[in-house]
Structure formats: structure tokens, C-alpha cells
KETOR-461575 format. One record per residue (C-alpha): residue number from 1; chain; x negated, z, y negated. Coordinates in nm, 2 decimals. Each point is the difference from the previous one (the first is absolute). Layout:
# residues N
+-----+-------+--------+--------+--------+
:   n : chain :      u :      w :      v :
+-----+-------+--------+--------+--------+
: NUM :     A :      X :      Z :      Y :
...
+-----+-------+--------+--------+--------+
***
This chain:
# residues 300
+-----+-------+--------+--------+--------+
:   n : chain :      u :      w :      v :
+-----+-------+--------+--------+--------+
:   1 :     A :   0.00 :   0.00 :   0.00 :
:   2 :     A :  -0.10 :  -0.04 :  -0.36 :
:   3 :     A :   0.12 :   0.09 :  -0.35 :
:   4 :     A :   0.02 :  -0.23 :  -0.31 :
:   5 :     A :  -0.08 :   0.14 :  -0.34 :
:   6 :     A :   0.12 :  -0.21 :  -0.30 :
:   7 :     A :  -0.26 :   0.07 :  -0.27 :
:   8 :     A :   0.13 :  -0.06 :  -0.35 :
:   9 :     A :  -0.30 :  -0.12 :  -0.20 :
:  10 :     A :   0.17 :   0.07 :  -0.33 :
:  11 :     A :  -0.12 :  -0.33 :  -0.15 :
:  12 :     A :  -0.03 :   0.04 :  -0.38 :
:  13 :     A :   0.12 :   0.36 :   0.04 :
:  14 :     A :   0.34 :  -0.13 :   0.12 :
:  15 :     A :   0.16 :   0.09 :   0.34 :
:  16 :     A :   0.12 :  -0.24 :   0.26 :
:  17 :     A :  -0.17 :  -0.33 :  -0.09 :
:  18 :     A :  -0.30 :  -0.02 :   0.24 :
:  19 :     A :  -0.03 :   0.16 :   0.34 :
:  20 :     A :  -0.27 :   0.05 :   0.26 :
:  21 :     A :   0.10 :   0.10 :   0.36 :
:  22 :     A :  -0.20 :   0.24 :   0.21 :
:  23 :     A :   0.07 :   0.00 :   0.37 :
:  24 :     A :  -0.12 :   0.31 :   0.19 :
:  25 :     A :   0.00 :  -0.01 :   0.38 :
:  26 :     A :  -0.22 :   0.17 :   0.25 :
:  27 :     A :  -0.33 :  -0.13 :  -0.14 :
:  28 :     A :  -0.12 :  -0.08 :  -0.34 :
:  29 :     A :   0.26 :  -0.12 :  -0.25 :
:  30 :     A :   0.05 :  -0.35 :  -0.12 :
:  31 :     A :   0.08 :  -0.10 :  -0.36 :
:  32 :     A :   0.21 :  -0.31 :  -0.08 :
:  33 :     A :  -0.06 :  -0.12 :  -0.36 :
:  34 :     A :  -0.24 :   0.18 :  -0.24 :
:  35 :     A :   0.17 :  -0.09 :  -0.33 :
:  36 :     A :  -0.22 :  -0.08 :  -0.31 :
:  37 :     A :  -0.31 :   0.20 :  -0.09 :
:  38 :     A :   0.19 :   0.12 :  -0.30 :
:  39 :     A :   0.20 :   0.23 :   0.24 :
:  40 :     A :  -0.30 :   0.10 :   0.20 :
:  41 :     A :   0.00 :   0.36 :  -0.12 :
:  42 :     A :   0.37 :   0.04 :   0.10 :
:  43 :     A :  -0.07 :  -0.15 :   0.34 :
:  44 :     A :  -0.30 :   0.23 :   0.06 :
:  45 :     A :   0.21 :   0.30 :  -0.11 :
:  46 :     A :   0.28 :  -0.10 :   0.24 :
:  47 :     A :  -0.25 :  -0.03 :   0.29 :
:  48 :     A :  -0.15 :   0.33 :  -0.09 :
:  49 :     A :   0.34 :   0.16 :   0.01 :
:  50 :     A :   0.03 :  -0.12 :   0.36 :
:  51 :     A :  -0.35 :   0.14 :   0.07 :
:  52 :     A :  -0.18 :  -0.33 :   0.00 :
:  53 :     A :  -0.30 :  -0.17 :  -0.18 :
:  54 :     A :  -0.04 :  -0.38 :  -0.01 :
:  55 :     A :  -0.26 :   0.01 :   0.27 :
:  56 :     A :   0.25 :   0.17 :   0.24 :
:  57 :     A :   0.20 :  -0.32 :   0.04 :
:  58 :     A :  -0.02 :  -0.22 :   0.30 :
:  59 :     A :   0.08 :  -0.32 :  -0.19 :
:  60 :     A :   0.16 :  -0.15 :  -0.31 :
:  61 :     A :   0.25 :  -0.29 :   0.05 :
:  62 :     A :   0.07 :  -0.23 :  -0.29 :
:  63 :     A :   0.31 :  -0.22 :  -0.04 :
:  64 :     A :  -0.19 :  -0.22 :  -0.25 :
:  65 :     A :  -0.28 :   0.02 :  -0.25 :
:  66 :     A :   0.19 :   0.02 :  -0.33 :
:  67 :     A :  -0.12 :   0.30 :  -0.21 :
:  68 :     A :   0.32 :   0.20 :   0.03 :
:  69 :     A :  -0.04 :   0.00 :   0.38 :
:  70 :     A :  -0.38 :  -0.02 :   0.06 :
:  71 :     A :  -0.17 :   0.11 :  -0.32 :
:  72 :     A :  -0.14 :   0.33 :   0.14 :
:  73 :     A :  -0.10 :  -0.14 :   0.34 :
:  74 :     A :  -0.37 :   0.00 :  -0.09 :
:  75 :     A :   0.01 :   0.38 :  -0.04 :
:  76 :     A :   0.09 :   0.04 :   0.36 :
:  77 :     A :  -0.26 :  -0.25 :   0.11 :
:  78 :     A :  -0.25 :   0.20 :  -0.20 :
:  79 :     A :   0.09 :   0.29 :   0.22 :
:  80 :     A :  -0.06 :  -0.21 :   0.31 :
:  81 :     A :   0.37 :  -0.09 :   0.08 :
:  82 :     A :   0.07 :  -0.35 :   0.13 :
:  83 :     A :   0.25 :  -0.21 :  -0.19 :
:  84 :     A :   0.23 :  -0.24 :   0.19 :
:  85 :     A :   0.13 :  -0.30 :  -0.18 :
:  86 :     A :   0.10 :  -0.37 :   0.01 :
:  87 :     A :  -0.30 :  -0.23 :   0.06 :
:  88 :     A :   0.06 :  -0.18 :  -0.33 :
:  89 :     A :  -0.05 :   0.33 :  -0.18 :
:  90 :     A :  -0.34 :   0.08 :   0.14 :
:  91 :     A :  -0.21 :  -0.20 :  -0.25 :
:  92 :     A :   0.20 :   0.15 :  -0.30 :
:  93 :     A :  -0.07 :   0.36 :   0.10 :
:  94 :     A :  -0.36 :  -0.06 :   0.09 :
:  95 :     A :  -0.05 :  -0.17 :  -0.34 :
:  96 :     A :   0.29 :   0.10 :  -0.22 :
:  97 :     A :  -0.11 :  -0.17 :  -0.33 :
:  98 :     A :   0.22 :  -0.30 :   0.05 :
:  99 :     A :   0.30 :   0.22 :   0.08 :
: 100 :     A :  -0.07 :   0.21 :  -0.30 :
: 101 :     A :  -0.03 :  -0.30 :  -0.24 :
: 102 :     A :   0.32 :  -0.16 :   0.15 :
: 103 :     A :   0.20 :   0.32 :  -0.07 :
: 104 :     A :  -0.15 :   0.03 :  -0.34 :
: 105 :     A :   0.14 :  -0.34 :  -0.09 :
: 106 :     A :   0.35 :   0.14 :   0.08 :
: 107 :     A :  -0.02 :   0.35 :  -0.15 :
: 108 :     A :  -0.27 :  -0.04 :  -0.26 :
: 109 :     A :  -0.36 :   0.14 :   0.02 :
: 110 :     A :   0.09 :   0.29 :  -0.23 :
: 111 :     A :   0.28 :   0.12 :   0.24 :
: 112 :     A :  -0.20 :  -0.01 :   0.33 :
: 113 :     A :  -0.16 :   0.34 :  -0.01 :
: 114 :     A :   0.32 :   0.17 :  -0.11 :
: 115 :     A :   0.22 :  -0.17 :   0.26 :
: 116 :     A :  -0.23 :  -0.03 :   0.29 :
: 117 :     A :  -0.34 :   0.17 :  -0.05 :
: 118 :     A :  -0.33 :  -0.13 :   0.14 :
: 119 :     A :  -0.04 :  -0.20 :   0.32 :
: 120 :     A :  -0.33 :   0.00 :   0.18 :
: 121 :     A :  -0.13 :  -0.21 :   0.29 :
: 122 :     A :   0.05 :   0.10 :   0.36 :
: 123 :     A :  -0.27 :  -0.07 :   0.26 :
: 124 :     A :   0.13 :  -0.26 :   0.24 :
: 125 :     A :  -0.09 :   0.22 :   0.30 :
: 126 :     A :   0.29 :   0.22 :  -0.11 :
: 127 :     A :   0.25 :  -0.28 :  -0.04 :
: 128 :     A :   0.20 :  -0.09 :   0.31 :
: 129 :     A :   0.19 :  -0.33 :  -0.02 :
: 130 :     A :   0.31 :   0.00 :   0.23 :
: 131 :     A :   0.17 :  -0.28 :   0.19 :
: 132 :     A :   0.37 :  -0.06 :  -0.02 :
: 133 :     A :   0.20 :   0.23 :   0.24 :
: 134 :     A :  -0.31 :   0.10 :   0.19 :
: 135 :     A :   0.04 :   0.37 :   0.09 :
: 136 :     A :  -0.25 :   0.25 :  -0.14 :
: 137 :     A :  -0.05 :   0.34 :   0.15 :
: 138 :     A :  -0.11 :   0.27 :  -0.24 :
: 139 :     A :  -0.01 :   0.36 :   0.11 :
: 140 :     A :   0.27 :  -0.06 :   0.27 :
: 141 :     A :   0.23 :  -0.17 :  -0.25 :
: 142 :     A :   0.07 :  -0.37 :   0.06 :
: 143 :     A :   0.04 :  -0.21 :  -0.32 :
: 144 :     A :   0.11 :  -0.36 :  -0.01 :
: 145 :     A :  -0.11 :  -0.20 :  -0.30 :
: 146 :     A :   0.27 :  -0.26 :  -0.10 :
: 147 :     A :  -0.15 :  -0.27 :  -0.21 :
: 148 :     A :   0.28 :  -0.05 :  -0.26 :
: 149 :     A :  -0.09 :  -0.24 :  -0.29 :
: 150 :     A :   0.24 :  -0.08 :  -0.28 :
: 151 :     A :  -0.09 :   0.27 :  -0.25 :
: 152 :     A :  -0.37 :  -0.05 :   0.07 :
: 153 :     A :  -0.18 :  -0.23 :   0.24 :
: 154 :     A :  -0.20 :   0.30 :   0.13 :
: 155 :     A :   0.30 :   0.23 :   0.07 :
: 156 :     A :   0.06 :   0.21 :   0.30 :
: 157 :     A :   0.29 :   0.22 :   0.10 :
: 158 :     A :  -0.10 :   0.28 :   0.24 :
: 159 :     A :   0.22 :   0.09 :   0.30 :
: 160 :     A :  -0.02 :   0.34 :   0.17 :
: 161 :     A :   0.25 :   0.02 :   0.28 :
: 162 :     A :   0.34 :  -0.10 :  -0.16 :
: 163 :     A :  -0.12 :   0.07 :  -0.35 :
: 164 :     A :  -0.15 :  -0.26 :  -0.24 :
: 165 :     A :  -0.20 :   0.08 :  -0.31 :
: 166 :     A :   0.08 :  -0.31 :  -0.21 :
: 167 :     A :  -0.23 :   0.00 :  -0.30 :
: 168 :     A :   0.16 :  -0.24 :  -0.24 :
: 169 :     A :   0.16 :  -0.24 :   0.25 :
: 170 :     A :   0.28 :   0.25 :   0.03 :
: 171 :     A :   0.06 :   0.00 :  -0.37 :
: 172 :     A :   0.03 :   0.28 :  -0.26 :
: 173 :     A :   0.28 :   0.26 :   0.01 :
: 174 :     A :  -0.01 :   0.30 :  -0.23 :
: 175 :     A :   0.24 :   0.29 :   0.05 :
: 176 :     A :   0.36 :  -0.12 :   0.01 :
: 177 :     A :  -0.08 :  -0.35 :  -0.15 :
: 178 :     A :   0.01 :  -0.33 :   0.19 :
: 179 :     A :  -0.28 :  -0.17 :   0.18 :
: 180 :     A :  -0.19 :  -0.26 :  -0.21 :
: 181 :     A :  -0.29 :  -0.23 :   0.08 :
: 182 :     A :  -0.34 :   0.04 :  -0.17 :
: 183 :     A :  -0.11 :  -0.36 :  -0.09 :
: 184 :     A :  -0.33 :   0.01 :  -0.18 :
: 185 :     A :  -0.24 :  -0.29 :   0.00 :
: 186 :     A :  -0.19 :  -0.16 :   0.17 :
: 187 :     A :   0.14 :   0.00 :   0.36 :
: 188 :     A :   0.38 :  -0.01 :  -0.02 :
: 189 :     A :   0.15 :  -0.22 :   0.27 :
: 190 :     A :   0.38 :   0.04 :   0.04 :
: 191 :     A :   0.02 :  -0.18 :   0.34 :
: 192 :     A :  -0.29 :   0.20 :   0.15 :
: 193 :     A :   0.15 :   0.33 :  -0.14 :
: 194 :     A :   0.34 :  -0.06 :   0.16 :
: 195 :     A :  -0.17 :  -0.10 :   0.33 :
: 196 :     A :  -0.20 :   0.33 :  -0.02 :
: 197 :     A :   0.32 :   0.20 :  -0.05 :
: 198 :     A :   0.16 :  -0.17 :   0.31 :
: 199 :     A :  -0.32 :   0.07 :   0.19 :
: 200 :     A :   0.03 :   0.37 :  -0.08 :
: 201 :     A :   0.37 :   0.01 :   0.08 :
: 202 :     A :  -0.07 :  -0.16 :   0.34 :
: 203 :     A :  -0.20 :   0.31 :   0.09 :
: 204 :     A :   0.32 :   0.21 :  -0.05 :
: 205 :     A :  -0.14 :   0.28 :  -0.22 :
: 206 :     A :   0.21 :   0.32 :  -0.03 :
: 207 :     A :  -0.17 :   0.10 :  -0.32 :
: 208 :     A :  -0.21 :  -0.16 :  -0.28 :
: 209 :     A :  -0.25 :   0.18 :  -0.22 :
: 210 :     A :  -0.04 :  -0.17 :  -0.34 :
: 211 :     A :  -0.31 :   0.06 :  -0.21 :
: 212 :     A :   0.24 :  -0.03 :  -0.29 :
: 213 :     A :   0.17 :   0.24 :   0.10 :
: 214 :     A :   0.07 :   0.20 :   0.32 :
: 215 :     A :   0.21 :  -0.02 :   0.32 :
: 216 :     A :   0.27 :  -0.25 :   0.06 :
: 217 :     A :   0.24 :   0.08 :   0.29 :
: 218 :     A :   0.21 :  -0.33 :  -0.01 :
: 219 :     A :  -0.27 :  -0.27 :   0.05 :
: 220 :     A :   0.23 :  -0.29 :   0.08 :
: 221 :     A :   0.22 :   0.06 :  -0.31 :
: 222 :     A :  -0.29 :   0.07 :  -0.22 :
: 223 :     A :  -0.20 :  -0.31 :   0.10 :
: 224 :     A :   0.31 :  -0.22 :  -0.02 :
: 225 :     A :   0.06 :   0.11 :  -0.36 :
: 226 :     A :  -0.37 :  -0.07 :  -0.07 :
: 227 :     A :   0.04 :  -0.36 :   0.11 :
: 228 :     A :   0.31 :  -0.04 :  -0.22 :
: 229 :     A :  -0.18 :   0.13 :  -0.32 :
: 230 :     A :  -0.32 :  -0.18 :   0.08 :
: 231 :     A :   0.20 :  -0.33 :   0.01 :
: 232 :     A :   0.19 :   0.10 :  -0.31 :
: 233 :     A :  -0.32 :   0.06 :  -0.21 :
: 234 :     A :  -0.16 :  -0.31 :   0.14 :
: 235 :     A :   0.30 :  -0.22 :  -0.10 :
: 236 :     A :   0.01 :   0.16 :  -0.35 :
: 237 :     A :  -0.36 :  -0.09 :  -0.06 :
: 238 :     A :   0.04 :  -0.35 :   0.15 :
: 239 :     A :   0.27 :  -0.09 :  -0.25 :
: 240 :     A :  -0.23 :   0.10 :  -0.28 :
: 241 :     A :  -0.29 :  -0.18 :   0.17 :
: 242 :     A :   0.20 :  -0.32 :   0.03 :
: 243 :     A :   0.09 :   0.03 :  -0.37 :
: 244 :     A :  -0.37 :   0.02 :  -0.07 :
: 245 :     A :   0.04 :   0.34 :  -0.18 :
: 246 :     A :  -0.32 :   0.20 :  -0.06 :
: 247 :     A :  -0.07 :   0.34 :   0.15 :
: 248 :     A :   0.00 :   0.17 :  -0.35 :
: 249 :     A :   0.36 :  -0.12 :  -0.05 :
: 250 :     A :   0.12 :   0.08 :   0.35 :
: 251 :     A :  -0.14 :   0.35 :   0.03 :
: 252 :     A :   0.22 :   0.20 :  -0.25 :
: 253 :     A :   0.31 :  -0.16 :   0.14 :
: 254 :     A :  -0.10 :   0.06 :   0.36 :
: 255 :     A :  -0.07 :   0.36 :  -0.08 :
: 256 :     A :   0.35 :   0.04 :  -0.15 :
: 257 :     A :   0.14 :  -0.18 :   0.31 :
: 258 :     A :  -0.17 :   0.23 :   0.25 :
: 259 :     A :   0.09 :   0.31 :  -0.20 :
: 260 :     A :   0.36 :  -0.10 :   0.01 :
: 261 :     A :  -0.02 :  -0.05 :   0.37 :
: 262 :     A :  -0.15 :   0.35 :   0.05 :
: 263 :     A :   0.26 :   0.16 :  -0.22 :
: 264 :     A :   0.28 :  -0.18 :   0.18 :
: 265 :     A :  -0.13 :   0.15 :   0.33 :
: 266 :     A :  -0.02 :   0.36 :  -0.12 :
: 267 :     A :  -0.34 :   0.02 :  -0.15 :
: 268 :     A :   0.02 :   0.17 :  -0.34 :
: 269 :     A :  -0.26 :  -0.03 :  -0.28 :
: 270 :     A :  -0.23 :   0.27 :   0.14 :
: 271 :     A :  -0.01 :  -0.16 :   0.34 :
: 272 :     A :  -0.05 :  -0.34 :  -0.16 :
: 273 :     A :  -0.32 :   0.14 :  -0.16 :
: 274 :     A :  -0.13 :   0.09 :   0.35 :
: 275 :     A :   0.07 :  -0.35 :   0.12 :
: 276 :     A :  -0.20 :  -0.14 :  -0.29 :
: 277 :     A :  -0.29 :   0.22 :   0.09 :
: 278 :     A :   0.01 :  -0.09 :   0.37 :
: 279 :     A :   0.09 :  -0.36 :  -0.05 :
: 280 :     A :  -0.03 :  -0.13 :  -0.36 :
: 281 :     A :   0.27 :  -0.27 :  -0.03 :
: 282 :     A :  -0.21 :  -0.21 :  -0.24 :
: 283 :     A :  -0.26 :  -0.06 :   0.29 :
: 284 :     A :   0.26 :  -0.17 :   0.21 :
: 285 :     A :   0.04 :  -0.27 :  -0.26 :
: 286 :     A :  -0.36 :  -0.11 :   0.04 :
: 287 :     A :   0.01 :   0.02 :   0.37 :
: 288 :     A :   0.32 :  -0.19 :   0.05 :
: 289 :     A :  -0.09 :  -0.27 :  -0.26 :
: 290 :     A :  -0.33 :  -0.05 :   0.19 :
: 291 :     A :   0.19 :  -0.03 :   0.33 :
: 292 :     A :   0.23 :  -0.27 :  -0.14 :
: 293 :     A :  -0.29 :  -0.19 :  -0.15 :
: 294 :     A :  -0.19 :   0.00 :   0.33 :
: 295 :     A :   0.33 :  -0.10 :   0.18 :
: 296 :     A :   0.05 :  -0.29 :  -0.24 :
: 297 :     A :  -0.35 :  -0.12 :   0.07 :
: 298 :     A :   0.04 :   0.02 :   0.37 :
: 299 :     A :  -0.26 :   0.28 :   0.03 :
: 300 :     A :   0.24 :   0.24 :   0.18 :
+-----+-------+--------+--------+--------+
***
């Protein structure tokens, strides 16, 4: 048997926007997601509260290499802990400069430290690339990595028995609000994302664990709703793309559109702020515009 601790990383001093998951079984515990380095102190404090130091972990499993999921992975590697990830992510964590510069183009160099904190390189000997659906035994726990592109080409959902830790392929759902899709550039692929959702559903999970944020007990309904809103957002941006509208014109209207959606589904102003922290709506404009551009050029 094992227990699962949902660790609230309190991103930007706000609760329930980014989670890590600690699985404690008979042996050393396993951590899924590290969050950004800007929440490192909170993560360390939470581990210490459970009687653990970073070096005490058996492994770190990453769903993908975006900063809000993997930004503190190097701290565990520095303590000698192996980090399991998609093969496409290995080069970016061993030499993170390109990843850093790519993120800085989206968020601005002046915001990087405040949002994400530093990211240092990880020795390749501590990075373990995993094959799609090939079982991995860690401390008597069997994990199945499910390659699940759509949000990112290097995305993995991790299955443990009938539970799935979805990263971002399972969307963002904060408190009593609806599920929404995080669609930042550069890897958004709507068809791949829907295929990944079906791939997860075909494994008949009883519960999902969302990095943003927490446990979902109705996986089929949740993921069906995610497909609906993913298609809705994609079509909204396609109409603007076909009209040759620019991102700076689309963004304020899209932000109002998504805010109304949240409000209509029970998410008040305070919860909407949490959604914007976990999944800034303006980012999805760039990601979906890029998707439709690549689609029109036959590159997806």
C-alpha cells in the first residue's frame, strides 16, 4: 500500500495553483512534479514536515519540462536523485539555456526570476528517459509513463495502478471552477491532445491528479469536458486567424471571453484570479495562433 500527499507549492504565495505529489510506499518515496524553483522553499518545508530531505527520495517523475512542472528538478539531481522524463526533454534539462530563453520570450526576462527562479543544468547520468507505456519499477511501485503530446511534445502522464497524474494534458481545474486547457506556445497540437486524452481514458483511470490542481474523481466526465472546451477555444482563435487578426487585438477579447466562461460555470472573481496564475489566458492566444499557422502550412 502507499499514500499520496498533495503538496501545495503556494505559487506566488497563493494556494491551489501548482501541486507536487509525494507517493510514500514501503521504500523511499517518489515525487511527481517539482514545481518551479521559485517555490523550492515551500516544497522543502513540506518535505521536512513529512520527515524528508531531498536526498531521501527514490526518484522524481516529471510530466514535462515546463518551468511550473520541472523548474526545481535540478535541486533533487544535485542531491543525487534520478529524474525520469520524456526523451525529448533530456537535452533541455542537461543544458537549460535554450529552454530559459524560450520562456523569457513569452514572459519577459524581467519576470523570469520572480515567476520561476533559476534553472541549473542536470548531469545526464541522473536523467532517465522513459519509453511510452514501458513499466518502471521504483521501490516496489510500478509506474507506467503514458506519452501524451498535445500540450507539449515532451509530455508524459504517469499511471500508478488505476490513478493517473496528468500534468497539463488533463487540463486545469481550480476549486469549483470548470476544467480548461493550457495552450501556451510552442507545441500545441489539438488532434494530438485529443488523442492523448482518449489514450488515458482507454486505461480506465478511477482518479486523476492534476498539477493545477488536485484530485479528480470523475475522470470520464472531466476529460470529456476538457475536449469540449479545447475545441471551443481552438475554433474561437481559428475564426480570428482566418480573419488575419493580430494577437494584440485578439488577446483582450479572448481574456474577456474566457472570463465569462469561468463565471458562467461558477468561478467567481477570486477563483478567476487563481486560473490566471495557473493558466494565463493570454498565453493560449499565442499557442493557438501558432497551431493554426502550422496547420495552414501543412506542418501539423
